[in-house]
C-alpha positions, -999 to 999 in steps of 0.1 A, spaced: -487 543 612 -503 559 644 -474 558 671 -457 537 649 -475 511 650 -487 490 625 -526 497 615 -543 464 617 -572 463 588 -572 423 585 -597 411 612 -609 386 590 -578 368 593 -577 369 632 -587 393 661 -571 402 694 -578 390 723 -601 409 743 -587 416 778 -618 402 794 -613 371 776 -574 369 790 -590 379 824 -611 349 824 -588 321 812 -558 327 836 -569 311 866 -574 280 845 -533 281 838 -517 280 870 -545 275 894 -575 252 884 -552 235 862 -563 200 866 -572 177 837 -611 174 831 -611 137 829 -596 132 863 -620 129 892 -599 146 919 -609 184 930 -585 200 905 -601 178 876 -635 186 887 -632 223 888 -616 216 854 -647 198 842 -671 227 856 -654 251 838 -657 233 806 -693 223 813 -699 261 817 -685 273 783 -702 244 764 -736 257 779 -733 293 779 -720 287 737 -754 261 734 -773 290 750 -761 315 722 -766 293 694 -797 276 703 -787 245 708 -783 218 740 -754 214 761 -743 181 744 -750 190 707 -718 214 711 -679 197 707 -651 218 711 -622 211 685 -590 230 681 -599 258 655 -627 260 629 -607 242 602 -610 210 624 -642 215 629 -647 214 593 -629 184 589 -650 164 617 -684 177 598 -676 165 565 -655 133 572 -671 121 601 -710 129 586 -696 113 547 -683 80 565 -713 76 585 -735 81 558 -717 58 534 -716 35 562 -749 34 574 -770 44 539 -746 36 511 -742 78 505 -718 88 488 -722 119 471 -708 152 484 -720 188 477 -701 219 480 -704 254 465 -675 272 445 -665 295 470 -656 272 505 -631 279 527 -601 259 521 -612 238 551 -643 224 534 -629 222 499 -599 205 507 -616 180 526 -640 175 500 -616 170 473 -592 144 496 -624 122 505 -633 121 469 -592 113 454 -585 89 484 -620 77 497 -641 74 464 -665 98 473 -680 121 443 -681 153 451 -701 181 435 -695 218 430 -723 240 429 -718 271 410 -725 304 426 -738 340 410 -713 371 401 -714 380 440 -706 344 452 -736 337 467 -754 304 463 -793 300 451 -809 278 471 -824 262 438 -795 254 428 -790 230 458 -823 218 451 -817 210 419 -781 193 428 -793 170 458 -795 131 450 -812 105 466 -770 93 474 -765 127 488 -746 123 520 -737 162 530 -744 194 517 -716 222 533 -728 255 523 -706 287 538 -725 313 555 -702 342 549 -675 341 531 -638 347 546 -625 365 507 -656 390 497 -680 386 525 -710 379 505 -738 363 530 -753 328 518 -791 322 523 -785 297 549 -820 297 562 -832 285 531 -808 262 521 -813 242 553 -847 243 542 -840 229 509 -818 202 528 -846 191 550 -873 186 525 -850 165 508 -839 148 540 -802 156 535 -776 167 562 -764 203 561 -733 217 572 -725 256 573 -689 272 579 -700 298 603 -665 309 612 -668 345 597 -706 345 605 -707 340 643 -681 372 650 -712 395 634 -741 380 632 -770 365 657 -764 325 653 -795 303 659 -791 267 644 -827 259 642 -838 288 625 -813 284 603 -821 245 596 -786 235 601 -775 200 612 -738 212 619 -724 246 623 -686 256 625 -672 282 646 -637 294 657 -631 314 689 -602 337 674 -625 355 649 -644 370 675 -615 383 702 -610 351 716 -578 330 716 -565 310 684 -561 272 691 -600 266 701 -632 259 679 -666 240 682 -685 222 660 -723 222 664 -740 184 655 -777 181 659 -790 152 680 -789 124 659 -769 130 636 -746 102 621 -713 111 626 -675 89 632 -654 106 649 -618 117 631 -595 119 658 -596 86 679 -582 78 717 -601 86 748 -637 94 752 -638 132 754 -663 150 735 -689 124 733 -665 101 718 -663 120 689 -628 140 697 -604 128 714 -573 144 736 -569 162 768 -595 196 770 -579 226 766 -595 243 796 -579 280 795 -588 282 758 -624 266 759 -633 290 789 -620 317 764 -639 305 738 -676 305 761 -664 342 772 -657 356 735 -688 344 723 -704 361 753 -692 395 747 -692 393 707 -733 391 716 -733 423 733 -737 459 715 -733 436 685 -760 457 663 -742 491 676 -711 476 668 -724 466 630 -738 499 625 -703 512 631 -689 488 608 -709 491 579 -705 530 580 -667 529 578 -669 499 552 -695 523 526 -665 548 534 -642 524 521 -664 513 490 -670 549 476 -635 566 484 -620 537 466 -637 531 434 -638 571 435 -601 571 437 -587 544 421 -596 535 382 -605 499 374 -616 493 402 -642 463 414 -660 458 446 -663 422 449 -690 399 467 -723 413 470 -726 455 479 -751 450 505 -758 411 516 -722 412 532 -704 412 564 -709 446 579 -673 448 589 -656 434 551 -642 454 522 -630 434 495 -619 449 460 -602 438 424 -579 460 406 -571 454 371 -536 448 363 -521 449 400 -501 424 414 -518 419 449 -492 406 465 -469 435 461 -497 459 468 -499 441 501 -462 443 508 -460 482 497 -490 487 521 -471 467 549 -444 492 549 -463 517 546 -477 507 579 -513 490 571 -518 451 576 -544 441 551 -552 411 530 -555 398 496 -582 373 482 -550 361 463 -534 323 474 -501 330 458 -465 309 461 -438 326 460 -421 327 422 -457 314 414 -488 334 418 -522 325 411 -556 341 411 -579 328 440 -607 303 432 -631 326 449 -627 354 427 -625 329 398 -654 316 404 -669 346 402 -662 350 367 -629 379 371 -604 373 346 -569 360 359 -557 403 355 -584 412 377 -585 383 399 -549 382 406 -553 424 419 -577 415 451 -576 433 483 -593 425 516 -599 453 541 -613 441 575 -625 463 604 -626 452 641 -631 470 677 -599 486 672 -604 506 640 -612 545 633 -619 564 610 -583 585 618 -573 551 605 -588 553 571 -580 583 564 -543 576 562 -550 542 544 -572 559 520 -548 586 511 -521 565 505 -538 532 489 -544 548 454 -505 563 452 -495 529 459 -521 509 435 -504 538 411 -469 523 414 -478 488 413 -493 495 382 -461 506 364 -475 544 359 -448 564 373 -446 579 404 -482 593 412 -465 626 429 
């Protein structure tokens, strides 16, 4: 710990809200607090703020303003994309085949599984290589005439690998199939241009790029057939009913705008620290693997698998030592199970259970990592039951 505060190394899970974002949000809590659907002055102030944020996000990602739909988070955006398009495509053209990769976020995987289990859609899983990357040719081979939608994650939350989204999008476009990507992790570190990427739908969430929790957005290309998932009033072009959360929407627009400033400079800094982690940990800890692609990955993302290590125990010991990290392992108390993503890479369970994700952010310094790199090998030694490393 520094100054008795835990060192946060889990920026892929969430980020602190930028003070400039908080400042932009504050007036809409207690001054311009109107309902954006109301016609009086306070309502119109709220509506103006809503539409300014929509335009800001649209301009940043290369979209039209009416192609940006606000949601409550990236997961809801994923749900709206898959459910809304799947039901519309089945209704319009009897298409009931869904394609996703083996390394999707659960917001995509579990939505697709429910569509298959409860609604009669056929779900097909596209394999990935040892780095967790989807081959565009594999997508091409699996597309059928009855494919309703293809969904491939842009940058993986567990292992950081970046998929060739533009090429996959071109494959889908050539085949006349709608294409969605979960860009929740990617939007924090990569320029997003929906036209260059050849996507029809793209999900983002504000709290991954120093914005508030509880707000996200879904880009929907004009003309994309999609049914609403949340019904009620006519908000968000009839696709997402509910009173707009204006402070959070304002915060999201401001956060995405700030994220694009000095993005290359920040990414260069992250990459240097990430590569330091790679070299130091693989040198100091035996039976260690880097998970995900070594270079084609998010600049702030370092992930590892340690043989014969319980990932949850390691995380608890790191937390006690003052370091907040994450694991790729989706474990329930008393019933540890390896991550589906790591198994999809071909790792055996004795490796996949010992995962560690270290993700860096604007507050991370080399001093933070010096202490972390000193304590980590000792803790892994202890977890493996090899005795006191001292």
